[in-house]
C-alpha positions as a Python dict, from the first residue, in 0.01 Angstrom:
ca = {
    (1, 'M'): (0, 0, 0),
    (2, 'N'): (-45, -253, -278),
    (3, 'Q'): (72, -519, -59),
    (4, 'V'): (-161, -437, 227),
    (5, 'A'): (-462, -396, 0),
    (6, 'W'): (-380, -738, -109),
    (7, 'A'): (-328, -877, 213),
    (8, 'L'): (-635, -779, 343),
    (9, 'V'): (-855, -935, 51),
    (10, 'V'): (-648, -1273, 60),
    (11, 'C'): (-717, -1323, 446),
    (12, 'T'): (-1076, -1180, 400),
    (13, 'V'): (-1131, -1457, 109),
    (14, 'L'): (-930, -1745, 279),
    (15, 'S'): (-1168, -1699, 622),
    (16, 'L'): (-1465, -1668, 411),
    (17, 'A'): (-1431, -1969, 204),
    (18, 'L'): (-1259, -2199, 451),
    (19, 'T'): (-1517, -2127, 740),
    (20, 'P'): (-1799, -2304, 562),
    (21, 'A'): (-1584, -2624, 488),
    (22, 'V'): (-1513, -2612, 886),
    (23, 'R'): (-1848, -2577, 956),
    (24, 'A'): (-1926, -2900, 739),
    (25, 'F'): (-1655, -3122, 919),
    (26, 'C'): (-1803, -2991, 1274),
    (27, 'L'): (-2144, -3121, 1207),
    (28, 'R'): (-2029, -3428, 1028),
    (29, 'V'): (-1843, -3530, 1335),
    (30, 'G'): (-2044, -3351, 1598),
    (31, 'I'): (-1839, -3086, 1715),
    (32, 'V'): (-2097, -2887, 1821),
    (33, 'D'): (-2187, -2632, 2118),
    (34, 'R'): (-2518, -2766, 2317),
    (35, 'P'): (-2719, -2533, 2497),
    (36, 'G'): (-2629, -2513, 2892),
    (37, 'P'): (-2669, -2318, 3198),
    (38, 'R'): (-2493, -1967, 3065),
    (39, 'S'): (-2577, -2048, 2704),
    (40, 'M'): (-2765, -1771, 2508),
    (41, 'H'): (-2877, -2045, 2228),
    (42, 'T'): (-3170, -2308, 2197),
    (43, 'A'): (-3008, -2559, 2002),
    (44, 'P'): (-2670, -2697, 1881),
    (45, 'I'): (-2463, -2540, 1673),
    (46, 'A'): (-2148, -2580, 1487),
    (47, 'T'): (-1833, -2463, 1686),
    (48, 'L'): (-1432, -2411, 1589),
    (49, 'G'): (-1529, -2127, 1393),
    (50, 'G'): (-1175, -2021, 1486),
    (51, 'L'): (-971, -2255, 1254),
    (52, 'G'): (-1065, -2105, 944),
    (53, 'M'): (-966, -1731, 1083),
    (54, 'L'): (-649, -1941, 1235),
    (55, 'A'): (-575, -2076, 872),
    (56, 'A'): (-587, -1724, 710),
    (57, 'F'): (-375, -1545, 956),
    (58, 'A'): (-155, -1811, 944),
    (59, 'F'): (-99, -1788, 564),
    (60, 'G'): (-110, -1408, 580),
    (61, 'I'): (171, -1399, 850),
    (62, 'W'): (367, -1627, 661),
    (63, 'H'): (306, -1501, 249),
    (64, 'F'): (307, -1106, 355),
    (65, 'A'): (450, -1042, 680),
    (66, 'A'): (729, -1295, 749),
    (67, 'P'): (1013, -1084, 527),
    (68, 'S'): (1005, -832, 746),
    (69, 'L'): (955, -1003, 1100),
    (70, 'D'): (1327, -1104, 1174),
    (71, 'G'): (1201, -1437, 1221),
    (72, 'D'): (933, -1358, 1471),
    (73, 'A'): (660, -1495, 1209),
    (74, 'A'): (703, -1853, 1364),
    (75, 'G'): (655, -1732, 1697),
    (76, 'L'): (352, -1536, 1587),
    (77, 'I'): (208, -1890, 1395),
    (78, 'A'): (330, -2139, 1692),
    (79, 'G'): (162, -1906, 1959),
    (80, 'A'): (-172, -1873, 1765),
    (81, 'V'): (-189, -2280, 1714),
    (82, 'A'): (-141, -2315, 2094),
    (83, 'T'): (-408, -2046, 2197),
    (84, 'L'): (-640, -2214, 1980),
    (85, 'A'): (-572, -2571, 2095),
    (86, 'V'): (-599, -2476, 2484),
    (87, 'G'): (-939, -2328, 2341),
    (88, 'A'): (-1024, -2599, 2155),
    (89, 'L'): (-966, -2885, 2481),
    (90, 'D'): (-1298, -2656, 2640),
    (91, 'D'): (-1484, -2699, 2292),
    (92, 'L'): (-1449, -3039, 2267),
    (93, 'A'): (-1530, -3103, 2597),
    (94, 'K'): (-1811, -2887, 2570),
    (95, 'A'): (-1936, -3117, 2259),
    (96, 'G'): (-1921, -3412, 2486),
    (97, 'L'): (-1621, -3568, 2266),
    (98, 'L'): (-1348, -3520, 2486),
    (99, 'R'): (-1338, -3617, 2912),
    (100, 'L'): (-1085, -3396, 3075),
    (101, 'G'): (-1096, -3552, 3433),
    (102, 'R'): (-955, -3359, 3680),
    (103, 'L'): (-863, -3050, 3431),
    (104, 'G'): (-1259, -3057, 3361),
    (105, 'D'): (-1496, -2789, 3520),
    (106, 'A'): (-1794, -2920, 3785),
    (107, 'E'): (-2009, -2899, 3506),
    (108, 'G'): (-1830, -3154, 3306),
    (109, 'R'): (-1890, -2855, 3025),
    (110, 'G'): (-1516, -2739, 2967),
    (111, 'L'): (-1178, -2678, 3139),
    (112, 'R'): (-1141, -2550, 3484),
    (113, 'P'): (-1069, -2196, 3454),
    (114, 'L'): (-711, -2236, 3636),
    (115, 'A'): (-628, -2498, 3373),
    (116, 'K'): (-727, -2246, 3095),
    (117, 'V'): (-547, -1980, 3243),
    (118, 'I'): (-299, -2194, 3292),
    (119, 'G'): (-287, -2343, 2901),
    (120, 'Q'): (-281, -1962, 2765),
    (121, 'L'): (52, -1844, 2945),
    (122, 'A'): (196, -2167, 2820),
    (123, 'A'): (54, -2067, 2467),
    (124, 'A'): (173, -1668, 2529),
    (125, 'S'): (541, -1809, 2688),
    (126, 'L'): (593, -2011, 2336),
    (127, 'A'): (523, -1695, 2132),
    (128, 'V'): (781, -1507, 2345),
    (129, 'A'): (1035, -1772, 2371),
    (130, 'L'): (1017, -1787, 1953),
    (131, 'G'): (1074, -1404, 1987),
    (132, 'V'): (748, -1207, 1973),
    (133, 'Q'): (846, -941, 2260),
    (134, 'I'): (792, -586, 2353),
    (135, 'D'): (1116, -486, 2426),
    (136, 'F'): (1061, -85, 2505),
    (137, 'I'): (779, 161, 2563),
    (138, 'H'): (796, 529, 2465),
    (139, 'N'): (890, 747, 2768),
    (140, 'P'): (623, 1020, 2819),
    (141, 'L'): (817, 1217, 3050),
    (142, 'A'): (1159, 1213, 2835),
    (143, 'T'): (1329, 1562, 2849),
    (144, 'S'): (1577, 1470, 2552),
    (145, 'A'): (1612, 1176, 2292),
    (146, 'A'): (1873, 1016, 2514),
    (147, 'N'): (1549, 876, 2758),
    (148, 'S'): (1256, 849, 2492),
    (149, 'Y'): (1251, 499, 2548),
    (150, 'I'): (1186, 282, 2898),
    (151, 'Y'): (1356, -66, 2796),
    (152, 'L'): (1225, -341, 2998),
    (153, 'H'): (1517, -554, 3022),
    (154, 'A'): (1400, -816, 3248),
    (155, 'W'): (1058, -706, 3241),
    (156, 'A'): (1017, -779, 2846),
    (157, 'V'): (910, -1130, 2899),
    (158, 'P'): (665, -1135, 3156),
    (159, 'A'): (533, -780, 3036),
    (160, 'T'): (488, -940, 2696),
    (161, 'I'): (259, -1228, 2805),
    (162, 'A'): (109, -1044, 3087),
    (163, 'W'): (18, -830, 2731),
    (164, 'I'): (-106, -1110, 2586),
    (165, 'F'): (-281, -1317, 2836),
    (166, 'C'): (-499, -998, 2941),
    (167, 'V'): (-610, -913, 2565),
    (168, 'S'): (-712, -1268, 2475),
    (169, 'T'): (-889, -1335, 2788),
    (170, 'I'): (-1078, -966, 2764),
    (171, 'I'): (-1210, -1075, 2359),
    (172, 'N'): (-1285, -1406, 2488),
    (173, 'L'): (-1482, -1250, 2779),
    (174, 'I'): (-1687, -1015, 2542),
    (175, 'D'): (-1769, -1296, 2319),
    (176, 'G'): (-2134, -1394, 2371),
    (177, 'L'): (-2356, -1297, 2084),
    (178, 'D'): (-2334, -1361, 1722),
    (179, 'G'): (-2083, -1146, 1547),
    (180, 'L'): (-2000, -983, 1867),
    (181, 'A'): (-1589, -1061, 1903),
    (182, 'A'): (-1490, -1058, 1536),
    (183, 'G'): (-1645, -739, 1489),
    (184, 'V'): (-1528, -586, 1791),
    (185, 'V'): (-1183, -739, 1679),
    (186, 'A'): (-1240, -607, 1309),
    (187, 'I'): (-1272, -254, 1438),
    (188, 'V'): (-970, -256, 1658),
    (189, 'A'): (-746, -403, 1428),
    (190, 'A'): (-888, -156, 1165),
    (191, 'T'): (-786, 134, 1440),
    (192, 'L'): (-474, -10, 1471),
    (193, 'L'): (-418, -4, 1084),
    (194, 'I'): (-545, 335, 1030),
    (195, 'T'): (-285, 443, 1310),
    (196, 'S'): (2, 289, 1177),
    (197, 'L'): (-70, 467, 822),
    (198, 'E'): (-92, 772, 1003),
    (199, 'M'): (186, 760, 1219),
    (200, 'G'): (415, 683, 940),
    (201, 'L'): (496, 326, 1138),
    (202, 'P'): (697, 69, 914),
    (203, 'L'): (491, -144, 657),
    (204, 'T'): (500, -436, 927),
    (205, 'A'): (237, -276, 1140),
    (206, 'A'): (-6, -241, 851),
    (207, 'L'): (44, -555, 746),
    (208, 'L'): (4, -733, 1061),
    (209, 'S'): (-322, -556, 1121),
    (210, 'V'): (-490, -619, 787),
    (211, 'I'): (-411, -973, 835),
    (212, 'V'): (-617, -978, 1134),
    (213, 'L'): (-846, -753, 1030),
    (214, 'G'): (-944, -960, 686),
    (215, 'S'): (-936, -1271, 925),
    (216, 'A'): (-1191, -1152, 1115),
    (217, 'I'): (-1436, -963, 865),
    (218, 'G'): (-1402, -1322, 632),
    (219, 'F'): (-1587, -1510, 945),
    (220, 'L'): (-1841, -1227, 992),
    (221, 'P'): (-2099, -1309, 700),
    (222, 'W'): (-2138, -1703, 868),
    (223, 'N'): (-2122, -1585, 1218),
    (224, 'W'): (-2423, -1255, 1190),
    (225, 'A'): (-2746, -1346, 1356),
    (226, 'P'): (-2840, -1600, 1319),
    (227, 'A'): (-2509, -1765, 1315),
    (228, 'R'): (-2457, -2060, 1123),
    (229, 'I'): (-2117, -2156, 1311),
    (230, 'I'): (-1958, -2003, 1596),
    (231, 'M'): (-1592, -1971, 1712),
    (232, 'G'): (-1595, -2146, 2045),
    (233, 'D'): (-1351, -2021, 2317),
    (234, 'S'): (-1085, -2183, 2070),
    (235, 'G'): (-1178, -1875, 1798),
    (236, 'A'): (-1217, -1597, 2074),
    (237, 'L'): (-899, -1680, 2252),
    (238, 'F'): (-701, -1683, 1934),
    (239, 'L'): (-881, -1348, 1815),
    (240, 'G'): (-732, -1221, 2124),
    (241, 'Y'): (-402, -1332, 2105),
    (242, 'A'): (-351, -1213, 1755),
    (243, 'L'): (-471, -886, 1857),
    (244, 'A'): (-200, -879, 2111),
    (245, 'T'): (97, -964, 1929),
    (246, 'V'): (20, -781, 1611),
    (247, 'S'): (34, -495, 1812),
    (248, 'V'): (327, -579, 2019),
    (249, 'E'): (532, -623, 1651),
    (250, 'G'): (376, -359, 1531),
    (251, 'A'): (261, -61, 1709),
    (252, 'L'): (442, -124, 2027),
    (253, 'K'): (803, -191, 1859),
    (254, 'S'): (746, 144, 1691),
    (255, 'P'): (917, 527, 1822),
    (256, 'A'): (526, 687, 1817),
    (257, 'A'): (485, 841, 2146),
    (258, 'L'): (128, 698, 2214),
    (259, 'A'): (169, 348, 2045),
    (260, 'L'): (68, 189, 2348),
    (261, 'A'): (-226, 407, 2431),
    (262, 'V'): (-406, 326, 2079),
    (263, 'P'): (-497, -40, 2128),
    (264, 'V'): (-563, 16, 2493),
    (265, 'V'): (-814, 286, 2435),
    (266, 'A'): (-939, 88, 2140),
    (267, 'L'): (-997, -219, 2362),
    (268, 'G'): (-1175, 30, 2620),
    (269, 'L'): (-1544, -148, 2582),
    (270, 'P'): (-1417, -493, 2632),
    (271, 'V'): (-1138, -399, 2905),
    (272, 'F'): (-1419, -229, 3047),
    (273, 'D'): (-1673, -514, 3061),
    (274, 'A'): (-1421, -748, 3193),
    (275, 'A'): (-1291, -491, 3468),
    (276, 'F'): (-1691, -494, 3580),
    (277, 'A'): (-1728, -876, 3574),
    (278, 'I'): (-1476, -922, 3767),
    (279, 'F'): (-1570, -646, 3988),
    (280, 'R'): (-1910, -787, 3985),
    (281, 'R'): (-1817, -1116, 4113),
    (282, 'W'): (-1535, -985, 4366),
    (283, 'R'): (-1855, -791, 4524),
    (284, 'R'): (-2058, -1123, 4541),
    (285, 'R'): (-1770, -1295, 4658),
    (286, 'G'): (-1822, -1538, 4411),
    (287, 'P'): (-1518, -1745, 4202),
    (288, 'I'): (-1357, -1486, 3920),
    (289, 'G'): (-1328, -1756, 3716),
    (290, 'V'): (-1663, -1873, 3669),
    (291, 'G'): (-1907, -1687, 3435),
    (292, 'D'): (-2197, -1530, 3450),
    (293, 'R'): (-2507, -1354, 3241),
    (294, 'D'): (-2418, -1003, 3352),
    (295, 'H'): (-2192, -891, 3090),
    (296, 'L'): (-2294, -554, 2902),
    (297, 'H'): (-2452, -730, 2595),
    (298, 'H'): (-2696, -933, 2848),
    (299, 'R'): (-2790, -583, 3028),
    (300, 'L'): (-2856, -434, 2652),
    (301, 'L'): (-3077, -737, 2579),
    (302, 'A'): (-3254, -724, 2889),
    (303, 'L'): (-3326, -364, 2824),
    (304, 'G'): (-3545, -487, 2525),
    (305, 'L'): (-3245, -440, 2246),
    (306, 'S'): (-3236, -724, 1966),
    (307, 'T'): (-2946, -917, 1889),
    (308, 'R'): (-2836, -715, 1620),
    (309, 'D'): (-2916, -375, 1784),
    (310, 'T'): (-2696, -469, 2099),
    (311, 'V'): (-2390, -593, 1851),
    (312, 'L'): (-2436, -274, 1664),
    (313, 'M'): (-2453, -51, 1961),
    (314, 'I'): (-2150, -226, 2070),
    (315, 'Y'): (-1985, -182, 1723),
    (316, 'I'): (-2081, 232, 1742),
    (317, 'V'): (-1939, 262, 2078),
    (318, 'T'): (-1608, 42, 2001),
    (319, 'G'): (-1578, 264, 1671),
    (320, 'W'): (-1626, 588, 1848),
    (321, 'L'): (-1375, 468, 2065),
    (322, 'G'): (-1133, 356, 1790),
    (323, 'I'): (-1183, 700, 1600),
    (324, 'G'): (-1025, 833, 1969),
    (325, 'A'): (-736, 626, 1936),
    (326, 'I'): (-666, 752, 1595),
    (327, 'A'): (-732, 1128, 1754),
    (328, 'L'): (-462, 1021, 2043),
    (329, 'G'): (-209, 1014, 1787),
    (330, 'R'): (-247, 1354, 1676),
    (331, 'L'): (-241, 1509, 2030),
    (332, 'G'): (2, 1557, 2281),
    (333, 'W'): (-7, 1398, 2626),
    (334, 'L'): (-239, 1639, 2797),
    (335, 'P'): (-497, 1643, 2582),
    (336, 'G'): (-501, 1289, 2534),
    (337, 'A'): (-536, 1213, 2909),
    (338, 'L'): (-821, 1454, 2877),
    (339, 'L'): (-978, 1261, 2571),
    (340, 'I'): (-940, 923, 2773),
    (341, 'A'): (-1085, 1075, 3097),
    (342, 'F'): (-1376, 1173, 2867),
    (343, 'V'): (-1410, 824, 2731),
    (344, 'V'): (-1364, 688, 3092),
    (345, 'S'): (-1654, 875, 3195),
    (346, 'S'): (-1858, 819, 2886),
    (347, 'L'): (-1828, 424, 2959),
    (348, 'L'): (-1883, 452, 3298),
    (349, 'Y'): (-2203, 682, 3232),
    (350, 'L'): (-2323, 377, 2971),
    (351, 'G'): (-2249, 79, 3213),
    (352, 'R'): (-2438, 256, 3503),
    (353, 'R'): (-2727, 347, 3247),
    (354, 'A'): (-2712, -24, 3144),
    (355, 'G'): (-2696, -169, 3490),
    (356, 'V'): (-2363, -348, 3415),
    (357, 'L'): (-2213, -201, 3730),
    (358, 'S'): (-2449, -352, 3945),
    (359, 'H'): (-2367, -669, 4166),
    (360, 'T'): (-2691, -751, 4256),
    (361, 'T'): (-2758, -892, 3925),
    (362, 'A'): (-2922, -1222, 3776),
    (363, 'A'): (-2605, -1442, 3885),
    (364, 'M'): (-2748, -1441, 4220),
    (365, 'E'): (-3068, -1647, 4221),
    (366, 'G'): (-3344, -1653, 4414),
    (367, 'T'): (-3463, -1296, 4398),
    (368, 'A'): (-3751, -1195, 4202),
    (369, 'S'): (-3527, -928, 4000),
    (370, 'S'): (-3320, -1200, 3904),
    (371, 'R'): (-3562, -1453, 3754),
    (372, 'A'): (-3690, -1134, 3569),
    (373, 'F'): (-3375, -1024, 3415),
    (374, 'A'): (-3282, -1407, 3335),
    (375, 'G'): (-3595, -1447, 3174),
    (376, 'S'): (-3586, -1137, 2950),
    (377, 'I'): (-3252, -1243, 2817),
    (378, 'E'): (-3394, -1610, 2760),
    (379, 'V'): (-3696, -1457, 2535),
    (380, 'A'): (-3415, -1242, 2351),
    (381, 'A'): (-3228, -1564, 2300),
    (382, 'T'): (-3519, -1761, 2200),
    (383, 'K'): (-3605, -1499, 1937),
    (384, 'S'): (-3265, -1481, 1783),
    (385, 'G'): (-3136, -1809, 1807),
    (386, 'D'): (-2813, -1707, 1944),
    (387, 'G'): (-2483, -1913, 2058),
    (388, 'R'): (-2289, -1859, 2343),
    (389, 'K'): (-1952, -1848, 2216),
    (390, 'R'): (-1991, -1662, 1910),
}
């Protein structure tokens, strides 16, 4: 426990201390995110805030967790650097400091969605090639110890790459307000930490969770509304990657029966938001990879909540899901399935109340309702000075 506490303190302090240095560097060389069609802020703001979190994460992995990772530490760090680099290309292009040519999107404000997907998959593949891999999952229908596990064999590599890609994309999609993504990741990491301690998992699982927790909460004071620096796509993709890979190396490599369900349930709100973003765009017959302003946080702003109230509400829901995930570790499969059903029903109700399930939204131009919705968000953004990628 002393080692876990020290890892939390060191990673938090490193992230907290390095972030203002990153901000000063970005302002000096002009690495700023300027307002655009989908931006929530009205003035340029320093980006690449993920660099400080990456440094804290890499130091924590190498210093605290490497001895018990059986050589996988290099894969964790290399994949993190590659993932952040993919997002950094996007951020630098948006800042006007990099021309992407055919790799750039139609607006000239970053990578094309397909290019970003390929980059994320390549970064995830690098981590997997260096040892980060889901080898097995627990068999919930096992009748004896002999068939307690389902070994993935040839499916281990694609399953791990898909997991890393999906989680990093989900965190990137939810990142839209000051403090939102970093706070959600911190809550999920705390859930993984508590679960690993309660389940009696190896110390490595707790250390990895606390390293992500410290890296995220150290960034939050600089990113809280009104933010002095935002993480950009680079930071959001990195945080998602970090959360995905530490769950692979920690909870998902444990023999606990419900280890797989814990990170999935804890990530319920971002998963819900991402799933219905895809659903909305499909119903509109628009490109799946093109962003809109119809995410849950946009809808809550349109209902009249302030930026901070919106973020705090999402924190509360994520924390509630985290408590449910922790409780799941104490339950059998039938009570666990009922709990998950209740959680999903609650999220569907929340989404319907907030209007996030509607496909007739602000992204459909030309209607009075869409203009009113966009206007309400602009008012909220003007009051809070939000950035787009927090």
